[in-house]
C-alpha positions, 0 to 999 in steps of 0.5 A: 110815055117815054117807055111807050115810044121805046116799046113802039119803037122796037116792035118787030125788032130782034133781041140782036137788033134791040141790043145792038141799037142801045150800045149804039145809042151808048157810043153816039153819046160818048162820041159826042162827049168827047166832041163837047169836051175838046171843044171845051179845052180848045175854045174855054180858058182852062188852068192846067188841072182843068185841062187835065182833069177834061182830058181824063174824063174823054180818055175814059170815055174813049175806053168805054167807046172801045168795049162798046165798039167790041160788044157791037162787032 
C-alpha cells in the first residue's frame, strides 16, 4: 500500500524532483532526531556518559545533515 501511495505521489515528477524530495525527507528526519536528542539531554536527568553518547549521536546527525544539504544544492 505504501508503495502505491508513493508511486501515485511521484507521478509527473522528474527524477531530479524525486531525488530532491527524497533528500529533503532525510534532512527533516535528521533535524527531528537532533531536536529530540537535545530535548532529552535538557529534560531528562542523565549521567555524563549518557550526555556524551547522545551528543555524539547528534554530532553524527549534523554531519549527515551537512552532506544531505550539499546533495540538494
